C-alpha positions in Angstrom: 0.0 0.0 0.0 1.4 3.4 -1.1 2.1 6.2 1.4 -0.7 8.6 0.1 -3.3 5.9 0.1 -2.3 4.8 3.6 -2.6 8.4 4.8 -6.1 8.7 3.2 -7.2 5.5 4.9 -5.9 6.8 8.2 -7.7 10.1 7.9 -10.9 8.3 6.9 -10.7 6.1 10.0 -10.1 9.2 12.2 -12.8 11.3 10.6 -15.8 10.0 12.7 -13.9 10.6 16.0 -12.6 14.0 14.9 -16.1 15.0 13.8 -17.5 13.9 17.2 -14.8 15.8 19.0 -15.4 18.9 17.0 -19.1 18.9 17.5 -19.3 18.0 21.2 -16.0 19.5 22.5 -14.5 22.2 20.3 -17.8 23.8 19.4 -19.1 24.0 23.0 -15.7 25.5 24.1 -15.9 28.1 21.4 -19.5 28.9 22.5 -18.3 29.2 26.1 -15.5 31.6 25.0 -18.1 33.7 23.2 -20.5 33.8 26.2 -17.6 34.8 28.5 -17.2 38.1 26.6 -20.9 39.0 26.8 -22.4 41.4 29.3 -24.2 40.2 32.4 -27.7 41.7 32.7 -29.7 40.9 35.8 -33.1 39.4 34.9 -32.0 38.6 31.3 -28.9 36.4 32.1 -26.7 38.0 29.4 -26.6 40.4 26.5 -24.5 39.9 23.4 -21.5 42.2 23.2 -17.8 42.2 24.0 -16.2 42.9 27.3 -13.2 41.5 29.1 -14.6 42.5 32.5 -15.4 39.0 33.6 -11.8 37.8 33.0 -10.5 40.8 34.8 -12.8 40.3 37.7 -11.9 36.6 38.0 -8.1 37.0 37.6 -7.7 40.2 39.8 -10.2 39.9 42.6 -8.4 38.6 45.8 -11.3 36.3 46.7 -11.3 34.6 43.3 -7.5 34.4 43.3 -7.5 32.6 46.7 -10.0 30.1 45.4 -8.1 29.7 42.2 -4.9 29.0 44.2 -6.9 26.5 46.4 -8.2 24.7 43.3 -4.7 24.6 41.8 -3.3 23.2 45.0 -6.0 20.5 45.3 -5.6 19.6 41.6 -1.8 19.3 42.0 -2.0 17.2 45.2 -4.7 14.9 43.8 -2.8 14.5 40.5 0.6 13.7 42.2 -1.0 11.2 44.6 -3.0 9.6 41.9 0.1 9.1 39.6 2.3 7.9 42.5 -0.3 5.3 43.4 -1.5 4.4 39.9 1.9 3.9 38.0 3.2 1.1 40.3 -0.2 -0.5 40.3 -0.4 -0.4 36.5 3.2 -1.8 36.3 2.3 -4.6 38.6 -1.0 -5.4 36.7 0.9 -5.6 33.4 4.0 -7.5 34.6 2.4 -9.9 37.1 1.4 -13.4 36.1 -1.2 -14.9 38.4 -4.7 -16.5 38.0 -6.7 -13.7 39.7 -5.3 -10.7 37.8 -8.5 -10.2 36.0 -10.5 -10.1 39.3 -8.0 -7.6 40.8 -8.3 -5.4 37.7 -12.1 -5.6 37.9 -12.0 -4.5 41.6 -9.7 -1.6 40.9 -11.8 -0.4 38.0 -15.1 -1.0 39.8 -15.6 2.7 40.7 -16.1 3.3 37.0 -19.3 1.2 37.2 -20.6 3.1 40.3 -22.7 6.3 40.1 -21.0 9.4 41.3 -23.9 10.1 43.7 -23.4 6.7 45.3 -19.7 7.3 45.7 -20.2 10.8 47.2 -22.6 9.6 49.8 -20.4 6.5 50.6 -17.6 8.9 51.4 -19.9 11.0 53.6 -20.8 7.9 55.6 -17.1 6.9 55.9 -15.7 10.3 56.8 -18.4 11.6 59.1 -17.6 12.4 62.7 -19.2 9.1 63.7 -18.4 7.4 60.4 -16.6 4.1 59.9 -13.1 5.6 59.7 -13.4 7.6 63.0 -15.2 4.7 64.7 -12.2 2.4 63.8 -9.7 5.0 65.1 -11.6 5.3 68.4 -11.7 1.6 68.7 -7.9 1.3 68.6 -7.4 4.3 70.9 -6.5 6.9 68.3 -8.1 10.4 68.2 -10.8 11.0 65.6 -9.9 13.0 62.4 -11.8 15.8 60.8 -12.2 14.4 57.3 -15.7 15.5 56.3 -15.9 19.1 55.2 -12.2 19.4 54.9 -9.6 19.7 52.2 -8.1 16.4 53.2 -11.4 14.6 52.7 -11.9 16.2 49.3 -8.4 15.0 48.2 -9.1 11.5 49.4 -12.4 11.2 47.6 -11.0 12.7 44.4 -8.0 10.4 44.5 -10.3 7.4 44.9 -12.4 8.3 41.8 -9.3 9.3 39.8 -7.2 6.2 40.1 -9.4 4.0 37.8 -9.4 6.7 35.1 -5.6 7.1 35.4 -5.0 3.4 35.3 -6.4 3.0 31.8 -3.7 5.1 29.9 -1.0 4.0 32.3 -1.7 0.3 31.7 -1.6 1.0 28.0 1.7 2.9 28.3 3.4 0.2 30.5 2.2 -2.5 28.0 4.2 -0.8 25.3 7.4 -1.1 27.3 8.9 -4.6 26.6 10.4 -6.7 29.3 13.5 -7.0 27.1 14.3 -3.3 27.6 14.4 -3.7 31.4 16.4 -7.0 31.1 18.9 -5.2 28.8 19.3 -2.4 31.3 19.9 -4.9 34.2 22.3 -6.9 32.1 24.4 -3.7 31.9 24.5 -3.4 35.7 21.4 -1.4 36.5 19.4 -2.4 39.5 15.6 -3.1 39.1 14.8 0.3 40.6 17.4 2.0 38.3 15.9 0.2 35.3 12.4 1.2 36.2 13.3 4.9 36.6 15.7 5.1 33.7 13.8 2.9 31.2 10.2 2.4 32.1 9.4 5.8 33.5 10.6 7.9 30.6 8.8 5.7 28.1 5.6 6.0 30.0 5.7 9.8 29.6 2.8 10.0 27.2 0.7 7.8 29.5 1.6 9.9 32.5 0.6 13.0 30.7 -2.8 11.5 29.7 -3.4 10.3 33.2 -2.5 13.7 34.6 -4.9 15.4 32.2 -7.7 13.1 33.1 -7.1 13.5 36.8 -7.0 17.3 36.6 -10.1 17.3 34.5 -11.9 15.2 37.2 -10.9 17.8 39.9 -12.2 20.7 37.7 -15.4 18.9 37.0 -16.0 17.0 40.2 -18.0 19.8 42.0 -20.3 17.1 43.6 -17.4 15.9 45.7 -16.4 19.4 46.7 -20.0 20.3 47.5 -21.0 17.3 49.6 -17.6 16.2 51.0 -15.9 19.6 51.3 -18.8 22.0 51.8 -18.2 25.7 52.1 -14.8 25.1 53.7 -13.4 23.8 50.4 -14.8 26.3 47.9 -12.9 25.5 44.7 -13.5 26.9 41.2 -16.1 24.3 40.1 -18.3 25.2 43.0 -17.9 28.9 42.2 -19.0 28.2 38.6 -22.0 26.2 39.8 -23.0 29.1 42.1 -22.7 31.6 39.3 -24.8 29.4 37.0 -27.5 28.3 39.4 -27.7 31.0 42.1 -26.5 34.4 40.9 -27.3 33.5 37.2 -24.2 35.3 36.0 -23.5 33.0 33.1 -20.8 35.2 31.4 -18.7 35.2 34.6 -19.2 31.4 34.9 -18.1 31.0 31.3 -15.0 33.2 31.9 -14.1 31.1 35.0 -14.5 27.9 33.0 -12.3 29.2 30.1 -9.6 30.6 32.4 -9.5 27.5 34.5 -9.2 25.3 31.3 -6.3 27.5 30.1 -4.5 27.4 33.5 -5.0 23.6 33.7 -3.5 23.1 30.3 -0.5 25.3 31.1 0.1 23.4 34.4 0.0 20.1 32.6 2.4 21.3 29.9 4.8 22.5 32.6 4.5 19.2 34.4 5.1 17.1 31.3 8.2 19.3 30.5 9.5 18.8 34.1 8.9 15.1 33.9 10.8 14.8 30.6 13.6 16.8 32.1 13.7 14.6 35.2 13.6 11.5 33.1 16.6 12.6 31.0 18.6 13.4 34.2 17.8 10.0 35.7 18.7 8.2 32.5 22.0 10.1 32.4 
């Protein structure tokens, strides 16, 4: 098969997916950008026009800046914890050979089959002042922890729901790294840890980037966890957007918050991937 024909077939295969992505992602984002520049009019939601006032308000107001910093901190912590827990698990699931691996994989991915509302209320029951976690701590003589309506509780809940989503690209990335590469590194004197960090980790860079993107997206869209597990004490940007849409009805400001948050998240991920590649090169050297 010639090169041009192969390219045509590849584009034909990608066309349905690209069309779906354009209609249901790119077009809505462009509409969101347009709405973010419209004027807010009480009683009429918004009026077509052009004003950068909503971006200025969101990116200069001290209150919004504090909540933006809180959101960035939660997203960073959740992403780091999720990647640290998910990569070794993905490596073990790919490399291990035992009869019950399918069952373990099913249990790990089971949160994907559970409704978000069920997961939220399950964490409320577990993290409450008299919940299962604190009851267990009291039973062994340890002090109770303030988990519900706290940043720690929100981080735990978001990490729990993020791990299955992060595992999917990480398992695919680890599967592409052959055992022979690690064996070759160890035959040259590298320890198993050195082979993992110098060979496996750099080659899993694209998978780590995809997992980080998915995890950060969950943080920016998981307002239900912040609302019910964090409450008013963990007022992150998704909650602010929800308040602007449903309570104050300031849709242009909500759109500006969404667009600005998406841009900041993409910038953070780009920086993180660049730092990861730099660290991988130094470790390999």
